[in-house]
PDB file of N, H, CA, C and O in Angstrom:
ATOM      1  N   UNK A   1      90.291-127.774  29.047  1.00  0.00           N
ATOM      2  CA  UNK A   1      90.885-128.735  28.134  1.00  0.00           C
ATOM      3  C   UNK A   1      90.057-130.014  28.051  1.00  0.00           C
ATOM      4  O   UNK A   1      90.039-130.678  27.015  1.00  0.00           O
ATOM      5  N   UNK A   2      89.386-130.351  29.121  1.00  0.00           N
ATOM      6  H   UNK A   2      89.401-129.812  29.962  1.00  0.00           H
ATOM      7  CA  UNK A   2      88.568-131.560  29.098  1.00  0.00           C
ATOM      8  C   UNK A   2      87.462-131.427  28.060  1.00  0.00           C
ATOM      9  O   UNK A   2      87.115-132.402  27.394  1.00  0.00           O
ATOM     10  N   UNK A   3      86.904-130.222  27.917  1.00  0.00           N
ATOM     11  H   UNK A   3      87.186-129.429  28.458  1.00  0.00           H
ATOM     12  CA  UNK A   3      85.860-130.015  26.908  1.00  0.00           C
ATOM     13  C   UNK A   3      86.404-130.248  25.501  1.00  0.00           C
ATOM     14  O   UNK A   3      85.726-130.842  24.662  1.00  0.00           O
ATOM     15  N   UNK A   4      87.615-129.785  25.245  1.00  0.00           N
ATOM     16  H   UNK A   4      88.166-129.303  25.927  1.00  0.00           H
ATOM     17  CA  UNK A   4      88.237-130.015  23.932  1.00  0.00           C
ATOM     18  C   UNK A   4      88.479-131.501  23.700  1.00  0.00           C
ATOM     19  O   UNK A   4      88.263-132.015  22.602  1.00  0.00           O
ATOM     20  N   UNK A   5      88.924-132.172  24.735  1.00  0.00           N
ATOM     21  H   UNK A   5      89.099-131.755  25.626  1.00  0.00           H
ATOM     22  CA  UNK A   5      89.164-133.612  24.644  1.00  0.00           C
ATOM     23  C   UNK A   5      87.869-134.348  24.335  1.00  0.00           C
ATOM     24  O   UNK A   5      87.831-135.211  23.457  1.00  0.00           O
ATOM     25  N   UNK A   6      86.814-134.007  25.057  1.00  0.00           N
ATOM     26  H   UNK A   6      86.845-133.306  25.770  1.00  0.00           H
ATOM     27  CA  UNK A   6      85.518-134.652  24.817  1.00  0.00           C
ATOM     28  C   UNK A   6      85.026-134.401  23.395  1.00  0.00           C
ATOM     29  O   UNK A   6      84.463-135.296  22.765  1.00  0.00           O
ATOM     30  N   UNK A   7      85.236-133.188  22.889  1.00  0.00           N
ATOM     31  H   UNK A   7      85.693-132.461  23.401  1.00  0.00           H
ATOM     32  CA  UNK A   7      84.825-132.866  21.527  1.00  0.00           C
ATOM     33  C   UNK A   7      85.590-133.722  20.521  1.00  0.00           C
ATOM     34  O   UNK A   7      85.010-134.221  19.556  1.00  0.00           O
ATOM     35  N   UNK A   8      86.889-133.889  20.745  1.00  0.00           N
ATOM     36  H   UNK A   8      87.360-133.483  21.528  1.00  0.00           H
ATOM     37  CA  UNK A   8      87.692-134.725  19.847  1.00  0.00           C
ATOM     38  C   UNK A   8      87.235-136.173  19.903  1.00  0.00           C
ATOM     39  O   UNK A   8      87.142-136.840  18.873  1.00  0.00           O
ATOM     40  N   UNK A   9      86.952-136.653  21.089  1.00  0.00           N
ATOM     41  H   UNK A   9      87.027-136.111  21.926  1.00  0.00           H
ATOM     42  CA  UNK A   9      86.497-138.035  21.232  1.00  0.00           C
ATOM     43  C   UNK A   9      85.130-138.237  20.592  1.00  0.00           C
ATOM     44  O   UNK A   9      84.879-139.270  19.970  1.00  0.00           O
ATOM     45  N   UNK A  10      84.251-137.260  20.741  1.00  0.00           N
ATOM     46  H   UNK A  10      84.455-136.421  21.246  1.00  0.00           H
ATOM     47  CA  UNK A  10      82.921-137.344  20.137  1.00  0.00           C
ATOM     48  C   UNK A  10      82.991-137.332  18.617  1.00  0.00           C
ATOM     49  O   UNK A  10      82.153-137.941  17.952  1.00  0.00           O
ATOM     50  N   UNK A  11      83.985-136.644  18.062  1.00  0.00           N
ATOM     51  H   UNK A  11      84.666-136.149  18.603  1.00  0.00           H
ATOM     52  CA  UNK A  11      84.121-136.533  16.611  1.00  0.00           C
ATOM     53  C   UNK A  11      84.817-137.743  15.997  1.00  0.00           C
ATOM     54  O   UNK A  11      84.806-137.913  14.777  1.00  0.00           O
ATOM     55  N   UNK A  12      85.408-138.564  16.813  1.00  0.00           N
ATOM     56  H   UNK A  12      85.417-138.427  17.804  1.00  0.00           H
ATOM     57  CA  UNK A  12      86.168-139.720  16.330  1.00  0.00           C
ATOM     58  C   UNK A  12      85.229-140.718  15.651  1.00  0.00           C
ATOM     59  O   UNK A  12      84.237-141.151  16.238  1.00  0.00           O
ATOM     60  N   UNK A  13      85.551-141.074  14.415  1.00  0.00           N
ATOM     61  H   UNK A  13      86.356-140.722  13.937  1.00  0.00           H
ATOM     62  CA  UNK A  13      84.718-142.019  13.664  1.00  0.00           C
ATOM     63  C   UNK A  13      85.436-143.329  13.375  1.00  0.00           C
ATOM     64  O   UNK A  13      84.804-144.303  12.965  1.00  0.00           O
ATOM     65  N   UNK A  14      86.733-143.365  13.582  1.00  0.00           N
ATOM     66  H   UNK A  14      87.247-142.574  13.915  1.00  0.00           H
ATOM     67  CA  UNK A  14      87.535-144.552  13.293  1.00  0.00           C
ATOM     68  C   UNK A  14      88.102-145.097  14.603  1.00  0.00           C
ATOM     69  O   UNK A  14      88.808-144.384  15.317  1.00  0.00           O
ATOM     70  N   UNK A  15      87.802-146.334  14.917  1.00  0.00           N
ATOM     71  H   UNK A  15      87.228-146.913  14.337  1.00  0.00           H
ATOM     72  CA  UNK A  15      88.267-146.919  16.182  1.00  0.00           C
ATOM     73  C   UNK A  15      89.787-147.061  16.231  1.00  0.00           C
ATOM     74  O   UNK A  15      90.357-147.228  17.310  1.00  0.00           O
ATOM     75  N   UNK A  16      90.448-146.997  15.074  1.00  0.00           N
ATOM     76  H   UNK A  16      89.985-146.861  14.198  1.00  0.00           H
ATOM     77  CA  UNK A  16      91.912-147.062  15.037  1.00  0.00           C
ATOM     78  C   UNK A  16      92.562-145.695  15.297  1.00  0.00           C
ATOM     79  O   UNK A  16      93.777-145.608  15.477  1.00  0.00           O
ATOM     80  N   UNK A  17      91.764-144.649  15.315  1.00  0.00           N
ATOM     81  H   UNK A  17      90.777-144.720  15.169  1.00  0.00           H
ATOM     82  CA  UNK A  17      92.262-143.305  15.579  1.00  0.00           C
ATOM     83  C   UNK A  17      92.409-143.138  17.089  1.00  0.00           C
ATOM     84  O   UNK A  17      91.480-143.430  17.842  1.00  0.00           O
ATOM     85  N   UNK A  18      93.569-142.672  17.527  1.00  0.00           N
ATOM     86  H   UNK A  18      94.324-142.435  16.915  1.00  0.00           H
ATOM     87  CA  UNK A  18      93.858-142.545  18.953  1.00  0.00           C
ATOM     88  C   UNK A  18      93.894-141.068  19.341  1.00  0.00           C
ATOM     89  O   UNK A  18      94.512-140.246  18.665  1.00  0.00           O
ATOM     90  N   UNK A  19      93.228-140.756  20.427  1.00  0.00           N
ATOM     91  H   UNK A  19      92.725-141.423  20.976  1.00  0.00           H
ATOM     92  CA  UNK A  19      93.256-139.395  20.966  1.00  0.00           C
ATOM     93  C   UNK A  19      94.115-139.415  22.227  1.00  0.00           C
ATOM     94  O   UNK A  19      93.795-140.090  23.205  1.00  0.00           O
ATOM     95  N   UNK A  20      95.225-138.651  22.182  1.00  0.00           N
ATOM     96  H   UNK A  20      95.485-138.102  21.387  1.00  0.00           H
ATOM     97  CA  UNK A  20      96.140-138.576  23.314  1.00  0.00           C
ATOM     98  C   UNK A  20      95.997-137.205  23.967  1.00  0.00           C
ATOM     99  O   UNK A  20      96.055-136.176  23.295  1.00  0.00           O
ATOM    100  N   UNK A  21      95.811-137.207  25.279  1.00  0.00           N
ATOM    101  H   UNK A  21      95.764-138.044  25.825  1.00  0.00           H
ATOM    102  CA  UNK A  21      95.748-135.962  26.046  1.00  0.00           C
ATOM    103  C   UNK A  21      97.123-135.709  26.643  1.00  0.00           C
ATOM    104  O   UNK A  21      97.786-136.629  27.121  1.00  0.00           O
ATOM    105  N   UNK A  22      97.542-134.448  26.609  1.00  0.00           N
ATOM    106  H   UNK A  22      97.004-133.701  26.220  1.00  0.00           H
ATOM    107  CA  UNK A  22      98.874-134.097  27.103  1.00  0.00           C
ATOM    108  C   UNK A  22      98.749-133.014  28.160  1.00  0.00           C
ATOM    109  O   UNK A  22      97.932-132.101  28.039  1.00  0.00           O
ATOM    110  N   UNK A  23      99.568-133.125  29.199  1.00  0.00           N
ATOM    111  H   UNK A  23     100.232-133.866  29.298  1.00  0.00           H
ATOM    112  CA  UNK A  23      99.617-132.077  30.204  1.00  0.00           C
ATOM    113  C   UNK A  23     101.055-131.651  30.458  1.00  0.00           C
ATOM    114  O   UNK A  23     101.959-132.476  30.583  1.00  0.00           O
ATOM    115  N   UNK A  24     101.237-130.339  30.530  1.00  0.00           N
ATOM    116  H   UNK A  24     100.503-129.668  30.429  1.00  0.00           H
ATOM    117  CA  UNK A  24     102.534-129.753  30.876  1.00  0.00           C
ATOM    118  C   UNK A  24     102.480-129.145  32.280  1.00  0.00           C
ATOM    119  O   UNK A  24     103.347-128.353  32.650  1.00  0.00           O
ATOM    120  N   UNK A  25     101.475-129.513  33.048  1.00  0.00           N
ATOM    121  H   UNK A  25     100.771-130.157  32.747  1.00  0.00           H
ATOM    122  CA  UNK A  25     101.243-128.888  34.354  1.00  0.00           C
ATOM    123  C   UNK A  25     102.384-129.106  35.343  1.00  0.00           C
ATOM    124  O   UNK A  25     102.587-128.280  36.233  1.00  0.00           O
ATOM    125  N   UNK A  26     103.123-130.183  35.209  1.00  0.00           N
ATOM    126  H   UNK A  26     102.959-130.854  34.486  1.00  0.00           H
ATOM    127  CA  UNK A  26     104.170-130.490  36.185  1.00  0.00           C
ATOM    128  C   UNK A  26     105.156-129.347  36.336  1.00  0.00           C
ATOM    129  O   UNK A  26     105.470-128.946  37.457  1.00  0.00           O
ATOM    130  N   UNK A  27     105.644-128.823  35.239  1.00  0.00           N
ATOM    131  H   UNK A  27     105.389-129.149  34.329  1.00  0.00           H
ATOM    132  CA  UNK A  27     106.692-127.800  35.314  1.00  0.00           C
ATOM    133  C   UNK A  27     106.194-126.464  35.853  1.00  0.00           C
ATOM    134  O   UNK A  27     106.985-125.677  36.372  1.00  0.00           O
ATOM    135  N   UNK A  28     104.902-126.198  35.740  1.00  0.00           N
ATOM    136  H   UNK A  28     104.259-126.837  35.318  1.00  0.00           H
ATOM    137  CA  UNK A  28     104.364-124.913  36.168  1.00  0.00           C
ATOM    138  C   UNK A  28     103.600-125.016  37.492  1.00  0.00           C
ATOM    139  O   UNK A  28     103.752-124.176  38.378  1.00  0.00           O
ATOM    140  N   UNK A  29     102.780-126.055  37.605  1.00  0.00           N
ATOM    141  H   UNK A  29     102.656-126.738  36.885  1.00  0.00           H
ATOM    142  CA  UNK A  29     101.876-126.163  38.746  1.00  0.00           C
ATOM    143  C   UNK A  29     102.233-127.282  39.722  1.00  0.00           C
ATOM    144  O   UNK A  29     101.670-127.341  40.815  1.00  0.00           O
ATOM    145  N   UNK A  30     103.150-128.162  39.354  1.00  0.00           N
ATOM    146  H   UNK A  30     103.607-128.114  38.466  1.00  0.00           H
ATOM    147  CA  UNK A  30     103.571-129.227  40.250  1.00  0.00           C
ATOM    148  C   UNK A  30     102.915-130.566  39.965  1.00  0.00           C
ATOM    149  O   UNK A  30     102.015-130.678  39.132  1.00  0.00           O
ATOM    150  N   UNK A  31     103.386-131.569  40.671  1.00  0.00           N
ATOM    151  H   UNK A  31     104.118-131.477  41.347  1.00  0.00           H
ATOM    152  CA  UNK A  31     102.961-132.947  40.450  1.00  0.00           C
ATOM    153  C   UNK A  31     101.478-133.158  40.721  1.00  0.00           C
ATOM    154  O   UNK A  31     100.799-133.829  39.943  1.00  0.00           O
ATOM    155  N   UNK A  32     100.972-132.603  41.798  1.00  0.00           N
ATOM    156  H   UNK A  32     101.524-132.058  42.430  1.00  0.00           H
ATOM    157  CA  UNK A  32      99.558-132.808  42.125  1.00  0.00           C
ATOM    158  C   UNK A  32      98.642-132.313  41.008  1.00  0.00           C
ATOM    159  O   UNK A  32      97.663-132.977  40.669  1.00  0.00           O
ATOM    160  N   UNK A  33      98.949-131.169  40.445  1.00  0.00           N
ATOM    161  H   UNK A  33      99.745-130.630  40.721  1.00  0.00           H
ATOM    162  CA  UNK A  33      98.144-130.618  39.350  1.00  0.00           C
ATOM    163  C   UNK A  33      98.245-131.495  38.114  1.00  0.00           C
ATOM    164  O   UNK A  33      97.248-131.710  37.426  1.00  0.00           O
ATOM    165  N   UNK A  34      99.435-132.003  37.824  1.00  0.00           N
ATOM    166  H   UNK A  34     100.245-131.828  38.384  1.00  0.00           H
ATOM    167  CA  UNK A  34      99.611-132.883  36.664  1.00  0.00           C
ATOM    168  C   UNK A  34      98.807-134.160  36.837  1.00  0.00           C
ATOM    169  O   UNK A  34      98.182-134.634  35.889  1.00  0.00           O
ATOM    170  N   UNK A  35      98.818-134.716  38.031  1.00  0.00           N
ATOM    171  H   UNK A  35      99.326-134.331  38.801  1.00  0.00           H
ATOM    172  CA  UNK A  35      98.049-135.939  38.305  1.00  0.00           C
ATOM    173  C   UNK A  35      96.559-135.650  38.199  1.00  0.00           C
ATOM    174  O   UNK A  35      95.821-136.446  37.619  1.00  0.00           O
ATOM    175  N   UNK A  36      96.101-134.529  38.746  1.00  0.00           N
ATOM    176  H   UNK A  36      96.701-133.882  39.217  1.00  0.00           H
ATOM    177  CA  UNK A  36      94.680-134.165  38.661  1.00  0.00           C
ATOM    178  C   UNK A  36      94.235-134.059  37.207  1.00  0.00           C
ATOM    179  O   UNK A  36      93.167-134.546  36.838  1.00  0.00           O
ATOM    180  N   UNK A  37      95.055-133.424  36.394  1.00  0.00           N
ATOM    181  H   UNK A  37      95.923-133.029  36.694  1.00  0.00           H
ATOM    182  CA  UNK A  37      94.702-133.301  34.969  1.00  0.00           C
ATOM    183  C   UNK A  37      94.692-134.656  34.278  1.00  0.00           C
ATOM    184  O   UNK A  37      93.794-134.944  33.487  1.00  0.00           O
ATOM    185  N   UNK A  38      95.674-135.480  34.569  1.00  0.00           N
ATOM    186  H   UNK A  38      96.403-135.246  35.212  1.00  0.00           H
ATOM    187  CA  UNK A  38      95.722-136.805  33.952  1.00  0.00           C
ATOM    188  C   UNK A  38      94.492-137.618  34.323  1.00  0.00           C
ATOM    189  O   UNK A  38      93.926-138.308  33.476  1.00  0.00           O
ATOM    190  N   UNK A  39      94.079-137.543  35.568  1.00  0.00           N
ATOM    191  H   UNK A  39      94.539-136.982  36.256  1.00  0.00           H
ATOM    192  CA  UNK A  39      92.876-138.262  36.013  1.00  0.00           C
ATOM    193  C   UNK A  39      91.644-137.712  35.293  1.00  0.00           C
ATOM    194  O   UNK A  39      90.786-138.481  34.859  1.00  0.00           O
ATOM    195  N   UNK A  40      91.553-136.407  35.166  1.00  0.00           N
ATOM    196  H   UNK A  40      92.250-135.782  35.519  1.00  0.00           H
ATOM    197  CA  UNK A  40      90.419-135.802  34.453  1.00  0.00           C
ATOM    198  C   UNK A  40      90.391-136.252  32.999  1.00  0.00           C
ATOM    199  O   UNK A  40      89.322-136.525  32.452  1.00  0.00           O
ATOM    200  N   UNK A  41      91.565-136.331  32.371  1.00  0.00           N
ATOM    201  H   UNK A  41      92.433-136.109  32.816  1.00  0.00           H
ATOM    202  CA  UNK A  41      91.641-136.786  30.984  1.00  0.00           C
ATOM    203  C   UNK A  41      91.211-138.250  30.868  1.00  0.00           C
ATOM    204  O   UNK A  41      90.504-138.626  29.933  1.00  0.00           O
ATOM    205  N   UNK A  42      91.642-139.062  31.821  1.00  0.00           N
ATOM    206  H   UNK A  42      92.217-138.757  32.580  1.00  0.00           H
ATOM    207  CA  UNK A  42      91.262-140.480  31.815  1.00  0.00           C
ATOM    208  C   UNK A  42      89.758-140.623  31.978  1.00  0.00           C
ATOM    209  O   UNK A  42      89.119-141.393  31.259  1.00  0.00           O
ATOM    210  N   UNK A  43      89.190-139.878  32.928  1.00  0.00           N
ATOM    211  H   UNK A  43      89.709-139.253  33.511  1.00  0.00           H
ATOM    212  CA  UNK A  43      87.754-139.935  33.165  1.00  0.00           C
ATOM    213  C   UNK A  43      86.954-139.446  31.962  1.00  0.00           C
ATOM    214  O   UNK A  43      85.830-139.894  31.737  1.00  0.00           O
ATOM    215  N   UNK A  44      87.531-138.531  31.192  1.00  0.00           N
ATOM    216  H   UNK A  44      88.445-138.167  31.375  1.00  0.00           H
ATOM    217  CA  UNK A  44      86.863-138.018  29.998  1.00  0.00           C
ATOM    218  C   UNK A  44      86.919-139.009  28.837  1.00  0.00           C
ATOM    219  O   UNK A  44      86.185-138.875  27.858  1.00  0.00           O
ATOM    220  N   UNK A  45      87.809-140.018  28.960  1.00  0.00           N
ATOM    221  H   UNK A  45      88.406-140.126  29.755  1.00  0.00           H
ATOM    222  CA  UNK A  45      87.867-141.056  27.931  1.00  0.00           C
ATOM    223  C   UNK A  45      89.079-141.034  27.033  1.00  0.00           C
ATOM    224  O   UNK A  45      89.084-141.710  26.004  1.00  0.00           O
ATOM    225  N   UNK A  46      90.109-140.281  27.381  1.00  0.00           N
ATOM    226  H   UNK A  46      90.105-139.732  28.216  1.00  0.00           H
ATOM    227  CA  UNK A  46      91.321-140.240  26.546  1.00  0.00           C
ATOM    228  C   UNK A  46      91.867-141.644  26.312  1.00  0.00           C
ATOM    229  O   UNK A  46      91.875-142.477  27.218  1.00  0.00           O
ATOM    230  N   UNK A  47      92.319-141.895  25.093  1.00  0.00           N
ATOM    231  H   UNK A  47      92.312-141.219  24.357  1.00  0.00           H
ATOM    232  CA  UNK A  47      92.907-143.196  24.767  1.00  0.00           C
ATOM    233  C   UNK A  47      94.301-143.323  25.373  1.00  0.00           C
ATOM    234  O   UNK A  47      94.716-144.413  25.767  1.00  0.00           O
ATOM    235  N   UNK A  48      95.014-142.215  25.445  1.00  0.00           N
ATOM    236  H   UNK A  48      94.677-141.330  25.125  1.00  0.00           H
ATOM    237  CA  UNK A  48      96.370-142.187  25.998  1.00  0.00           C
ATOM    238  C   UNK A  48      96.562-140.865  26.723  1.00  0.00           C
ATOM    239  O   UNK A  48      95.895-139.876  26.421  1.00  0.00           O
ATOM    240  N   UNK A  49      97.487-140.858  27.691  1.00  0.00           N
ATOM    241  H   UNK A  49      98.029-141.661  27.937  1.00  0.00           H
ATOM    242  CA  UNK A  49      97.830-139.629  28.400  1.00  0.00           C
ATOM    243  C   UNK A  49      99.342-139.476  28.381  1.00  0.00           C
ATOM    244  O   UNK A  49     100.079-140.418  28.673  1.00  0.00           O
ATOM    245  N   UNK A  50      99.799-138.266  28.030  1.00  0.00           N
ATOM    246  H   UNK A  50      99.201-137.500  27.793  1.00  0.00           H
ATOM    247  CA  UNK A  50     101.220-137.962  28.014  1.00  0.00           C
ATOM    248  C   UNK A  50     101.477-136.839  29.014  1.00  0.00           C
ATOM    249  O   UNK A  50     101.061-135.700  28.801  1.00  0.00           O
ATOM    250  N   UNK A  51     102.159-137.166  30.098  1.00  0.00           N
ATOM    251  H   UNK A  51     102.496-138.091  30.271  1.00  0.00           H
ATOM    252  CA  UNK A  51     102.506-136.162  31.105  1.00  0.00           C
ATOM    253  C   UNK A  51     103.935-135.700  30.815  1.00  0.00           C
ATOM    254  O   UNK A  51     104.895-136.423  31.080  1.00  0.00           O
ATOM    255  N   UNK A  52     104.062-134.510  30.278  1.00  0.00           N
ATOM    256  H   UNK A  52     103.282-133.922  30.063  1.00  0.00           H
ATOM    257  CA  UNK A  52     105.345-133.941  29.870  1.00  0.00           C
ATOM    258  C   UNK A  52     106.256-133.706  31.067  1.00  0.00           C
ATOM    259  O   UNK A  52     105.802-133.278  32.128  1.00  0.00           O
ATOM    260  N   UNK A  53     107.530-133.985  30.891  1.00  0.00           N
ATOM    261  H   UNK A  53     107.898-134.333  30.029  1.00  0.00           H
ATOM    262  CA  UNK A  53     108.611-133.636  31.820  1.00  0.00           C
ATOM    263  C   UNK A  53     108.672-134.467  33.097  1.00  0.00           C
ATOM    264  O   UNK A  53     109.339-134.065  34.050  1.00  0.00           O
ATOM    265  N   UNK A  54     108.000-135.608  33.145  1.00  0.00           N
ATOM    266  H   UNK A  54     107.458-135.935  32.370  1.00  0.00           H
ATOM    267  CA  UNK A  54     108.173-136.478  34.314  1.00  0.00           C
ATOM    268  C   UNK A  54     109.558-137.096  34.237  1.00  0.00           C
ATOM    269  O   UNK A  54     109.950-137.631  33.200  1.00  0.00           O
ATOM    270  N   UNK A  55     110.290-137.023  35.326  1.00  0.00           N
ATOM    271  H   UNK A  55     109.972-136.589  36.169  1.00  0.00           H
ATOM    272  CA  UNK A  55     111.658-137.545  35.322  1.00  0.00           C
ATOM    273  C   UNK A  55     111.855-138.698  36.288  1.00  0.00           C
ATOM    274  O   UNK A  55     112.905-139.340  36.288  1.00  0.00           O
ATOM    275  N   UNK A  56     110.850-138.963  37.112  1.00  0.00           N
ATOM    276  H   UNK A  56     109.996-138.441  37.112  1.00  0.00           H
ATOM    277  CA  UNK A  56     110.958-140.011  38.119  1.00  0.00           C
ATOM    278  C   UNK A  56     109.678-140.836  38.112  1.00  0.00           C
ATOM    279  O   UNK A  56     108.584-140.279  38.027  1.00  0.00           O
ATOM    280  N   UNK A  57     109.799-142.131  38.199  1.00  0.00           N
ATOM    281  H   UNK A  57     110.687-142.584  38.269  1.00  0.00           H
ATOM    282  CA  UNK A  57     108.626-142.999  38.162  1.00  0.00           C
ATOM    283  C   UNK A  57     107.775-142.854  39.418  1.00  0.00           C
ATOM    284  O   UNK A  57     106.580-143.148  39.394  1.00  0.00           O
ATOM    285  N   UNK A  58     108.371-142.410  40.497  1.00  0.00           N
ATOM    286  H   UNK A  58     109.342-142.171  40.517  1.00  0.00           H
ATOM    287  CA  UNK A  58     107.614-142.239  41.733  1.00  0.00           C
ATOM    288  C   UNK A  58     107.015-140.873  41.724  1.00  0.00           C
ATOM    289  O   UNK A  58     106.326-140.495  42.671  1.00  0.00           O
TER     290      UNK A  58
END
C-alpha cells in the first residue's frame, strides 16, 4: 500500500489536493499492526491518516 500512496503523492499537482491514507488493520491484525501502517504512511508523506475502528484514544 505504501507504493500506491507514493504513486498518488508523486502524481499530485495541486497543493490543495489532500492524499489520505487509511488502514483497517486494527480489526484484523491488532493495534500494533495499525500503528506500524500509520507510521509507514506518515513516513511515505501522507497528508492525513485515517485509522478505521479506533474506539479508545489510548
